All heavy atoms as a GROMACS GRO file, in nm:
protein
  479
    1MET      N    1   4.592   2.747   0.313
    1MET     CA    2   4.462   2.697   0.351
    1MET      C    3   4.413   2.601   0.241
    1MET      O    4   4.426   2.627   0.122
    1MET     CB    5   4.364   2.814   0.366
    1MET     CG    6   4.230   2.771   0.416
    1MET     SD    7   4.148   2.912   0.486
    1MET     CE    8   3.993   2.900   0.411
    2ALA      N    9   4.353   2.488   0.283
    2ALA     CA   10   4.304   2.387   0.189
    2ALA      C   11   4.171   2.430   0.127
    2ALA      O   12   4.091   2.498   0.190
    2ALA     CB   13   4.286   2.255   0.261
    3THR      N   14   4.153   2.392   0.003
    3THR     CA   15   4.028   2.427  -0.064
    3THR      C   16   3.919   2.326  -0.025
    3THR      O   17   3.948   2.208  -0.003
    3THR     CB   18   4.044   2.425  -0.217
    3THR    OG1   19   4.089   2.296  -0.256
    3THR    CG2   20   4.144   2.530  -0.261
    4PRO      N   21   3.796   2.371  -0.016
    4PRO     CA   22   3.687   2.280   0.021
    4PRO      C   23   3.661   2.178  -0.090
    4PRO      O   24   3.669   2.210  -0.209
    4PRO     CB   25   3.566   2.370   0.040
    4PRO     CG   26   3.605   2.506  -0.004
    4PRO     CD   27   3.752   2.509  -0.031
    5ASN      N   28   3.631   2.058  -0.050
    5ASN     CA   29   3.602   1.951  -0.144
    5ASN      C   30   3.451   1.944  -0.163
    5ASN      O   31   3.380   1.870  -0.095
    5ASN     CB   32   3.657   1.818  -0.092
    5ASN     CG   33   3.648   1.708  -0.195
    5ASN    OD1   34   3.583   1.723  -0.298
    5ASN    ND2   35   3.713   1.597  -0.166
    6TYR      N   36   3.401   2.022  -0.258
    6TYR     CA   37   3.257   2.031  -0.279
    6TYR      C   38   3.197   1.899  -0.328
    6TYR      O   39   3.083   1.867  -0.296
    6TYR     CB   40   3.224   2.143  -0.377
    6TYR     CG   41   3.256   2.280  -0.323
    6TYR    CD1   42   3.354   2.359  -0.382
    6TYR    CD2   43   3.190   2.331  -0.212
    6TYR    CE1   44   3.385   2.485  -0.333
    6TYR    CE2   45   3.219   2.456  -0.162
    6TYR     CZ   46   3.316   2.533  -0.223
    6TYR     OH   47   3.345   2.657  -0.173
    7GLY      N   48   3.273   1.824  -0.404
    7GLY     CA   49   3.224   1.695  -0.454
    7GLY      C   50   3.195   1.599  -0.339
    7GLY      O   51   3.095   1.528  -0.339
    8TYR      N   52   3.285   1.597  -0.240
    8TYR     CA   53   3.266   1.510  -0.124
    8TYR      C   54   3.142   1.554  -0.046
    8TYR      O   55   3.061   1.469  -0.006
    8TYR     CB   56   3.390   1.516  -0.034
    8TYR     CG   57   3.375   1.437   0.094
    8TYR    CD1   58   3.391   1.299   0.093
    8TYR    CD2   59   3.345   1.500   0.214
    8TYR    CE1   60   3.378   1.226   0.210
    8TYR    CE2   61   3.331   1.428   0.331
    8TYR     CZ   62   3.347   1.291   0.328
    8TYR     OH   63   3.333   1.218   0.443
    9GLU      N   64   3.128   1.684  -0.026
    9GLU     CA   65   3.013   1.734   0.049
    9GLU      C   66   2.882   1.702  -0.023
    9GLU      O   67   2.784   1.661   0.039
    9GLU     CB   68   3.026   1.885   0.069
    9GLU     CG   69   3.140   1.923   0.161
    9GLU     CD   70   3.162   2.073   0.168
    9GLU    OE1   71   3.081   2.149   0.111
    9GLU    OE2   72   3.261   2.113   0.230
   10LYS      N   73   2.883   1.716  -0.154
   10LYS     CA   74   2.763   1.687  -0.231
   10LYS      C   75   2.728   1.538  -0.221
   10LYS      O   76   2.611   1.501  -0.204
   10LYS     CB   77   2.782   1.725  -0.378
   10LYS     CG   78   2.661   1.701  -0.463
   10LYS     CD   79   2.680   1.745  -0.606
   10LYS     CE   80   2.556   1.719  -0.687
   10LYS     NZ   81   2.572   1.756  -0.827
   11ARG      N   82   2.828   1.453  -0.230
   11ARG     CA   83   2.805   1.309  -0.219
   11ARG      C   84   2.748   1.273  -0.083
   11ARG      O   85   2.658   1.190  -0.073
   11ARG     CB   86   2.937   1.235  -0.244
   11ARG     CG   87   2.927   1.086  -0.232
   11ARG     CD   88   2.851   1.025  -0.347
   11ARG     NE   89   2.848   0.881  -0.333
   11ARG     CZ   90   2.747   0.805  -0.368
   11ARG    NH1   91   2.641   0.858  -0.425
   11ARG    NH2   92   2.752   0.676  -0.352
   12GLN      N   93   2.798   1.336   0.021
   12GLN     CA   94   2.746   1.309   0.155
   12GLN      C   95   2.600   1.351   0.167
   12GLN      O   96   2.519   1.281   0.228
   12GLN     CB   97   2.831   1.379   0.261
   12GLN     CG   98   2.973   1.326   0.272
   12GLN     CD   99   2.977   1.177   0.297
   12GLN    OE1  100   2.915   1.127   0.390
   12GLN    NE2  101   3.050   1.106   0.213
   13ARG      N  102   2.564   1.465   0.108
   13ARG     CA  103   2.424   1.510   0.109
   13ARG      C  104   2.335   1.412   0.033
   13ARG      O  105   2.224   1.380   0.076
   13ARG     CB  106   2.411   1.649   0.050
   13ARG     CG  107   2.460   1.760   0.141
   13ARG     CD  108   2.417   1.896   0.091
   13ARG     NE  109   2.452   1.924  -0.047
   13ARG     CZ  110   2.566   1.981  -0.090
   13ARG    NH1  111   2.658   2.018  -0.002
   13ARG    NH2  112   2.587   2.002  -0.218
   14GLU      N  113   2.384   1.366  -0.083
   14GLU     CA  114   2.307   1.270  -0.163
   14GLU      C  115   2.286   1.139  -0.088
   14GLU      O  116   2.177   1.082  -0.090
   14GLU     CB  117   2.376   1.244  -0.296
   14GLU     CG  118   2.372   1.360  -0.392
   14GLU     CD  119   2.457   1.337  -0.515
   14GLU    OE1  120   2.534   1.238  -0.520
   14GLU    OE2  121   2.448   1.420  -0.607
   15LEU      N  122   2.390   1.090  -0.020
   15LEU     CA  123   2.378   0.967   0.057
   15LEU      C  124   2.280   0.984   0.172
   15LEU      O  125   2.199   0.894   0.200
   15LEU     CB  126   2.514   0.923   0.110
   15LEU     CG  127   2.612   0.870   0.006
   15LEU    CD1  128   2.749   0.845   0.069
   15LEU    CD2  129   2.558   0.744  -0.057
   16ALA      N  130   2.283   1.098   0.239
   16ALA     CA  131   2.190   1.124   0.348
   16ALA      C  132   2.047   1.130   0.297
   16ALA      O  133   1.955   1.075   0.359
   16ALA     CB  134   2.227   1.254   0.418
   17LYS      N  135   2.028   1.192   0.182
   17LYS     CA  136   1.894   1.202   0.123
   17LYS      C  137   1.843   1.063   0.085
   17LYS      O  138   1.727   1.029   0.110
   17LYS     CB  139   1.899   1.291   0.000
   17LYS     CG  140   1.762   1.324  -0.057
   17LYS     CD  141   1.771   1.404  -0.186
   17LYS     CE  142   1.823   1.542  -0.163
   17LYS     NZ  143   1.816   1.626  -0.285
   18LYS      N  144   1.930   0.982   0.025
   18LYS     CA  145   1.892   0.846  -0.015
   18LYS      C  146   1.856   0.762   0.107
   18LYS      O  147   1.756   0.689   0.106
   18LYS     CB  148   2.007   0.782  -0.092
   18LYS     CG  149   1.977   0.645  -0.144
   18LYS     CD  150   2.094   0.590  -0.223
   18LYS     CE  151   2.065   0.451  -0.275
   18LYS     NZ  152   2.179   0.397  -0.349
   19GLN      N  153   1.934   0.775   0.213
   19GLN     CA  154   1.909   0.699   0.335
   19GLN      C  155   1.775   0.740   0.398
   19GLN      O  156   1.698   0.656   0.442
   19GLN     CB  157   2.023   0.721   0.434
   19GLN     CG  158   2.014   0.636   0.559
   19GLN     CD  159   2.134   0.658   0.649
   19GLN    OE1  160   2.211   0.750   0.629
   19GLN    NE2  161   2.149   0.573   0.748
   20LYS      N  162   1.747   0.869   0.398
   20LYS     CA  163   1.622   0.919   0.455
   20LYS      C  164   1.502   0.868   0.373
   20LYS      O  165   1.400   0.828   0.430
   20LYS     CB  166   1.623   1.072   0.456
   20LYS     CG  167   1.506   1.134   0.527
   20LYS     CD  168   1.522   1.284   0.536
   20LYS     CE  169   1.405   1.346   0.609
   20LYS     NZ  170   1.418   1.492   0.618
   21LYS      N  171   1.516   0.866   0.240
   21LYS     CA  172   1.409   0.818   0.154
   21LYS      C  173   1.382   0.669   0.178
   21LYS      O  174   1.267   0.626   0.187
   21LYS     CB  175   1.446   0.842   0.008
   21LYS     CG  176   1.339   0.808  -0.091
   21LYS     CD  177   1.380   0.844  -0.231
   21LYS     CE  178   1.270   0.814  -0.331
   21LYS     NZ  179   1.309   0.851  -0.467
   22GLU      N  180   1.488   0.590   0.190
   22GLU     CA  181   1.473   0.447   0.215
   22GLU      C  182   1.408   0.422   0.351
   22GLU      O  183   1.325   0.333   0.365
   22GLU     CB  184   1.608   0.378   0.208
   22GLU     CG  185   1.662   0.368   0.066
   22GLU     CD  186   1.803   0.313   0.060
   22GLU    OE1  187   1.865   0.292   0.167
   22GLU    OE2  188   1.852   0.291  -0.051
   23GLU      N  189   1.444   0.503   0.450
   23GLU     CA  190   1.384   0.491   0.583
   23GLU      C  191   1.234   0.520   0.577
   23GLU      O  192   1.154   0.449   0.638
   23GLU     CB  193   1.453   0.587   0.680
   23GLU     CG  194   1.402   0.579   0.822
   23GLU     CD  195   1.437   0.449   0.890
   23GLU    OE1  196   1.536   0.386   0.851
   23GLU    OE2  197   1.364   0.410   0.983
   24LYS      N  198   1.196   0.621   0.502
   24LYS     CA  199   1.054   0.652   0.486
   24LYS      C  200   0.979   0.536   0.420
   24LYS      O  201   0.868   0.501   0.461
   24LYS     CB  202   1.035   0.778   0.400
   24LYS     CG  203   1.055   0.906   0.475
   24LYS     CD  204   1.020   1.023   0.384
   24LYS     CE  205   1.025   1.153   0.459
   24LYS     NZ  206   0.984   1.266   0.374
   25LEU      N  207   1.039   0.476   0.316
   25LEU     CA  208   0.975   0.363   0.250
   25LEU      C  209   0.960   0.244   0.344
   25LEU      O  210   0.857   0.175   0.342
   25LEU     CB  211   1.056   0.323   0.125
   25LEU     CG  212   1.049   0.420   0.008
   25LEU    CD1  213   1.144   0.375  -0.103
   25LEU    CD2  214   0.908   0.430  -0.045
   26ARG      N  215   1.063   0.218   0.425
   26ARG     CA  216   1.054   0.108   0.522
   26ARG      C  217   0.943   0.135   0.623
   26ARG      O  218   0.865   0.045   0.657
   26ARG     CB  219   1.187   0.090   0.594
   26ARG     CG  220   1.289   0.014   0.515
   26ARG     CD  221   1.405  -0.031   0.601
   26ARG     NE  222   1.479   0.081   0.658
   26ARG     CZ  223   1.583   0.140   0.602
   26ARG    NH1  224   1.626   0.097   0.486
   26ARG    NH2  225   1.645   0.239   0.661
   27ASN      N  226   0.934   0.259   0.671
   27ASN     CA  227   0.829   0.293   0.767
   27ASN      C  228   0.691   0.279   0.705
   27ASN      O  229   0.597   0.231   0.768
   27ASN     CB  230   0.848   0.436   0.820
   27ASN     CG  231   0.967   0.447   0.912
   27ASN    OD1  232   1.014   0.348   0.966
   27ASN    ND2  233   1.017   0.568   0.930
   28LYS      N  234   0.678   0.320   0.580
   28LYS     CA  235   0.550   0.310   0.510
   28LYS      C  236   0.509   0.164   0.494
   28LYS      O  237   0.394   0.127   0.516
   28LYS     CB  238   0.560   0.378   0.374
   28LYS     CG  239   0.430   0.387   0.300
   28LYS     CD  240   0.447   0.466   0.171
   28LYS     CE  241   0.316   0.478   0.098
   28LYS     NZ  242   0.331   0.554  -0.027
   29ALA      N  243   0.605   0.079   0.456
   29ALA     CA  244   0.576  -0.063   0.440
   29ALA      C  245   0.540  -0.126   0.575
   29ALA      O  246   0.451  -0.211   0.582
   29ALA     CB  247   0.697  -0.134   0.379
   30ALA      N  248   0.606  -0.084   0.680
   30ALA     CA  249   0.577  -0.138   0.813
   30ALA      C  250   0.436  -0.097   0.857
   30ALA      O  251   0.363  -0.178   0.914
   30ALA     CB  252   0.680  -0.089   0.914
   31ARG      N  253   0.398   0.027   0.829
   31ARG     CA  254   0.263   0.071   0.865
   31ARG      C  255   0.158  -0.008   0.788
   31ARG      O  256   0.055  -0.044   0.841
   31ARG     CB  257   0.246   0.220   0.837
   31ARG     CG  258   0.304   0.310   0.943
   31ARG     CD  259   0.256   0.451   0.920
   31ARG     NE  260   0.276   0.495   0.783
   31ARG     CZ  261   0.369   0.578   0.741
   31ARG    NH1  262   0.455   0.628   0.827
   31ARG    NH2  263   0.378   0.612   0.615
   32LYS      N  264   0.186  -0.034   0.661
   32LYS     CA  265   0.090  -0.106   0.578
   32LYS      C  266   0.074  -0.250   0.627
   32LYS      O  267  -0.036  -0.302   0.632
   32LYS     CB  268   0.136  -0.105   0.432
   32LYS     CG  269   0.034  -0.160   0.337
   32LYS     CD  270   0.075  -0.138   0.193
   32LYS     CE  271  -0.034  -0.182   0.098
   32LYS     NZ  272   0.002  -0.161  -0.040
   33SER      N  273   0.183  -0.314   0.666
   33SER     CA  274   0.176  -0.451   0.714
   33SER      C  275   0.121  -0.460   0.855
   33SER      O  276   0.074  -0.565   0.896
   33SER     CB  277   0.314  -0.517   0.708
   33SER     OG  278   0.401  -0.456   0.799
   34ASP      N  279   0.120  -0.352   0.930
   34ASP     CA  280   0.068  -0.351   1.066
   34ASP      C  281  -0.079  -0.315   1.073
   34ASP      O  282  -0.131  -0.286   1.179
   34ASP     CB  283   0.146  -0.251   1.154
   34ASP     CG  284   0.285  -0.301   1.185
   34ASP    OD1  285   0.311  -0.421   1.167
   34ASP    OD2  286   0.368  -0.219   1.229
   35HIS      N  287  -0.148  -0.318   0.959
   35HIS     CA  288  -0.291  -0.288   0.958
   35HIS      C  289  -0.363  -0.387   1.049
   35HIS      O  290  -0.333  -0.506   1.046
   35HIS     CB  291  -0.344  -0.295   0.814
   35HIS     CG  292  -0.477  -0.233   0.798
   35HIS    ND1  293  -0.593  -0.305   0.807
   35HIS    CD2  294  -0.516  -0.105   0.777
   35HIS    CE1  295  -0.696  -0.226   0.791
   35HIS    NE2  296  -0.652  -0.103   0.773
   36PRO      N  297  -0.456  -0.344   1.134
   36PRO     CA  298  -0.517  -0.428   1.237
   36PRO      C  299  -0.574  -0.562   1.188
   36PRO      O  300  -0.553  -0.664   1.250
   36PRO     CB  301  -0.629  -0.342   1.294
   36PRO     CG  302  -0.591  -0.202   1.262
   36PRO     CD  303  -0.509  -0.209   1.137
   37ASP      N  304  -0.647  -0.564   1.077
   37ASP     CA  305  -0.708  -0.688   1.032
   37ASP      C  306  -0.624  -0.762   0.928
   37ASP      O  307  -0.669  -0.862   0.874
   37ASP     CB  308  -0.850  -0.665   0.981
   37ASP     CG  309  -0.856  -0.567   0.866
   37ASP    OD1  310  -0.751  -0.512   0.829
   37ASP    OD2  311  -0.966  -0.544   0.814
   38GLY      N  312  -0.506  -0.713   0.899
   38GLY     CA  313  -0.416  -0.782   0.808
   38GLY      C  314  -0.448  -0.764   0.661
   38GLY      O  315  -0.393  -0.832   0.577
   39THR      N  316  -0.540  -0.675   0.629
   39THR     CA  317  -0.573  -0.649   0.490
   39THR      C  318  -0.535  -0.507   0.455
   39THR      O  319  -0.507  -0.426   0.542
   39THR     CB  320  -0.724  -0.668   0.464
   39THR    OG1  321  -0.797  -0.577   0.546
   39THR    CG2  322  -0.768  -0.810   0.497
   40ASP      N  323  -0.538  -0.479   0.326
   40ASP     CA  324  -0.505  -0.344   0.285
   40ASP      C  325  -0.625  -0.252   0.306
   40ASP      O  326  -0.735  -0.295   0.334
   40ASP     CB  327  -0.455  -0.339   0.142
   40ASP     CG  328  -0.555  -0.396   0.042
   40ASP    OD1  329  -0.658  -0.450   0.086
   40ASP    OD2  330  -0.531  -0.385  -0.079
   41GLN      N  331  -0.604  -0.124   0.289
   41GLN     CA  332  -0.704  -0.023   0.317
   41GLN      C  333  -0.814  -0.018   0.211
   41GLN      O  334  -0.923   0.027   0.237
   41GLN     CB  335  -0.639   0.116   0.326
   41GLN     CG  336  -0.536   0.125   0.437
   41GLN     CD  337  -0.596   0.170   0.567
   41GLN    OE1  338  -0.708   0.220   0.570
   41GLN    NE2  339  -0.523   0.156   0.675
   42THR      N  340  -0.789  -0.065   0.090
   42THR     CA  341  -0.886  -0.054  -0.017
   42THR      C  342  -0.995  -0.159  -0.003
   42THR      O  343  -0.972  -0.268   0.047
   42THR     CB  344  -0.818  -0.070  -0.155
   42THR    OG1  345  -0.758  -0.199  -0.160
   42THR    CG2  346  -0.716   0.038  -0.179
   43ASP      N  347  -1.115  -0.124  -0.047
   43ASP     CA  348  -1.228  -0.215  -0.040
   43ASP      C  349  -1.268  -0.253  -0.182
   43ASP      O  350  -1.332  -0.176  -0.252
   43ASP     CB  351  -1.345  -0.146   0.034
   43ASP     CG  352  -1.455  -0.245   0.070
   43ASP    OD1  353  -1.434  -0.366   0.048
   43ASP    OD2  354  -1.559  -0.200   0.121
   44ASP      N  355  -1.228  -0.372  -0.224
   44ASP     CA  356  -1.253  -0.416  -0.362
   44ASP      C  357  -1.398  -0.457  -0.384
   44ASP      O  358  -1.448  -0.452  -0.496
   44ASP     CB  359  -1.161  -0.533  -0.396
   44ASP     CG  360  -1.015  -0.494  -0.399
   44ASP    OD1  361  -0.986  -0.375  -0.424
   44ASP    OD2  362  -0.931  -0.581  -0.376
   45ASN      N  363  -1.466  -0.500  -0.281
   45ASN     CA  364  -1.602  -0.548  -0.296
   45ASN      C  365  -1.692  -0.480  -0.192
   45ASN      O  366  -1.727  -0.542  -0.092
   45ASN     CB  367  -1.605  -0.701  -0.280
   45ASN     CG  368  -1.738  -0.760  -0.318
   45ASN    OD1  369  -1.827  -0.689  -0.365
   45ASN    ND2  370  -1.753  -0.890  -0.296
   46PRO      N  371  -1.729  -0.355  -0.213
   46PRO     CA  372  -1.809  -0.286  -0.112
   46PRO      C  373  -1.953  -0.340  -0.106
   46PRO      O  374  -2.015  -0.366  -0.207
   46PRO     CB  375  -1.808  -0.141  -0.159
   46PRO     CG  376  -1.782  -0.148  -0.305
   46PRO     CD  377  -1.698  -0.271  -0.326
   47GLY      N  378  -2.002  -0.360   0.015
   47GLY     CA  379  -2.142  -0.392   0.036
   47GLY      C  380  -2.183  -0.534   0.010
   47GLY      O  381  -2.300  -0.561  -0.009
   48GLY      N  382  -2.093  -0.628   0.010
   48GLY     CA  383  -2.138  -0.765  -0.010
   48GLY      C  384  -2.029  -0.866   0.015
   48GLY      O  385  -1.913  -0.834   0.022
   49ALA      N  386  -2.074  -0.990   0.028
   49ALA     CA  387  -1.980  -1.099   0.048
   49ALA      C  388  -1.921  -1.141  -0.086
   49ALA      O  389  -1.982  -1.118  -0.190
   49ALA     CB  390  -2.052  -1.216   0.113
   50PRO      N  391  -1.807  -1.205  -0.086
   50PRO     CA  392  -1.747  -1.249  -0.212
   50PRO      C  393  -1.836  -1.350  -0.284
   50PRO      O  394  -1.885  -1.445  -0.224
   50PRO     CB  395  -1.616  -1.315  -0.169
   50PRO     CG  396  -1.590  -1.268  -0.031
   50PRO     CD  397  -1.721  -1.230   0.027
   51GLY      N  398  -1.862  -1.328  -0.410
   51GLY     CA  399  -1.935  -1.423  -0.491
   51GLY      C  400  -2.085  -1.423  -0.472
   51GLY      O  401  -2.152  -1.518  -0.510
   52ASP      N  402  -2.143  -1.320  -0.413
   52ASP     CA  403  -2.287  -1.322  -0.391
   52ASP      C  404  -2.366  -1.263  -0.508
   52ASP      O  405  -2.487  -1.256  -0.503
   52ASP     CB  406  -2.324  -1.252  -0.261
   52ASP     CG  407  -2.300  -1.102  -0.263
   52ASP    OD1  408  -2.228  -1.054  -0.353
   52ASP    OD2  409  -2.352  -1.033  -0.176
   53ALA      N  410  -2.299  -1.221  -0.612
   53ALA     CA  411  -2.367  -1.161  -0.725
   53ALA      C  412  -2.444  -1.267  -0.802
   53ALA      O  413  -2.390  -1.371  -0.839
   53ALA     CB  414  -2.266  -1.092  -0.817
   54GLY      N  415  -2.573  -1.243  -0.827
   54GLY     CA  416  -2.654  -1.331  -0.908
   54GLY      C  417  -2.704  -1.455  -0.838
   54GLY      O  418  -2.755  -1.546  -0.902
   55GLN      N  419  -2.692  -1.463  -0.709
   55GLN     CA  420  -2.738  -1.581  -0.638
   55GLN      C  421  -2.863  -1.549  -0.558
   55GLN      O  422  -2.866  -1.457  -0.479
   55GLN     CB  423  -2.631  -1.633  -0.543
   55GLN     CG  424  -2.508  -1.683  -0.616
   55GLN     CD  425  -2.404  -1.734  -0.519
   55GLN    OE1  426  -2.426  -1.735  -0.399
   55GLN    NE2  427  -2.289  -1.775  -0.571
   56GLY      N  428  -2.964  -1.630  -0.577
   56GLY     CA  429  -3.084  -1.622  -0.495
   56GLY      C  430  -3.177  -1.507  -0.530
   56GLY      O  431  -3.136  -1.408  -0.587
   57GLY      N  432  -3.305  -1.525  -0.500
   57GLY     CA  433  -3.405  -1.419  -0.506
   57GLY      C  434  -3.447  -1.376  -0.645
   57GLY      O  435  -3.365  -1.337  -0.727
   58GLY      N  436  -3.575  -1.382  -0.674
   58GLY     CA  437  -3.632  -1.318  -0.791
   58GLY      C  438  -3.619  -1.390  -0.923
   58GLY      O  439  -3.668  -1.344  -1.023
   59GLY      N  440  -3.559  -1.506  -0.928
   59GLY     CA  441  -3.540  -1.576  -1.054
   59GLY      C  442  -3.656  -1.668  -1.086
   59GLY      O  443  -3.728  -1.715  -1.000
   60ASP      N  444  -3.676  -1.701  -1.215
   60ASP     CA  445  -3.784  -1.791  -1.258
   60ASP      C  446  -3.733  -1.934  -1.275
   60ASP      O  447  -3.809  -2.022  -1.312
   60ASP     CB  448  -3.842  -1.744  -1.392
   60ASP     CG  449  -3.924  -1.618  -1.377
   60ASP    OD1  450  -3.972  -1.593  -1.264
   60ASP    OD2  451  -3.939  -1.544  -1.476
   61ALA      N  452  -3.606  -1.960  -1.254
   61ALA     CA  453  -3.546  -2.088  -1.286
   61ALA      C  454  -3.611  -2.204  -1.212
   61ALA      O  455  -3.633  -2.310  -1.270
   61ALA     CB  456  -3.396  -2.083  -1.255
   62GLY      N  457  -3.642  -2.192  -1.085
   62GLY     CA  458  -3.693  -2.307  -1.009
   62GLY      C  459  -3.837  -2.292  -0.964
   62GLY      O  460  -3.884  -2.371  -0.885
   63SER      N  461  -3.910  -2.196  -1.013
   63SER     CA  462  -4.045  -2.174  -0.962
   63SER      C  463  -4.146  -2.262  -1.034
   63SER      O  464  -4.139  -2.283  -1.154
   63SER     CB  465  -4.085  -2.027  -0.975
   63SER     OG  466  -4.084  -1.989  -1.110
   64ALA      N  467  -4.240  -2.316  -0.957
   64ALA     CA  468  -4.346  -2.399  -1.015
   64ALA      C  469  -4.479  -2.328  -0.999
   64ALA      O  470  -4.509  -2.277  -0.891
   64ALA     CB  471  -4.350  -2.535  -0.947
   65ASP      N  472  -4.561  -2.331  -1.103
   65ASP     CA  473  -4.692  -2.264  -1.095
   65ASP      C  474  -4.805  -2.360  -1.082
   65ASP      O  475  -4.825  -2.459  -1.126
   65ASP     CB  476  -4.716  -2.174  -1.218
   65ASP     CG  477  -4.633  -2.050  -1.212
   65ASP    OD1  478  -4.625  -1.988  -1.105
   65ASP    OD2  479  -4.574  -2.013  -1.316
   0.00000   0.00000   0.00000
């Protein structure tokens, strides 16, 4: 009777694990790129338009008395 080749079996398990991990990463990247509005989930500027800080309202720069 032939002896089992444990090294071969281990390599096959490692390859299967690596393939499964890569598939998960591909699926994750696909989900991220399929976001409805084409942007990522994070909100870098909550509550305002880009560049609206310090513009308009309440300043003394242009007021005449």
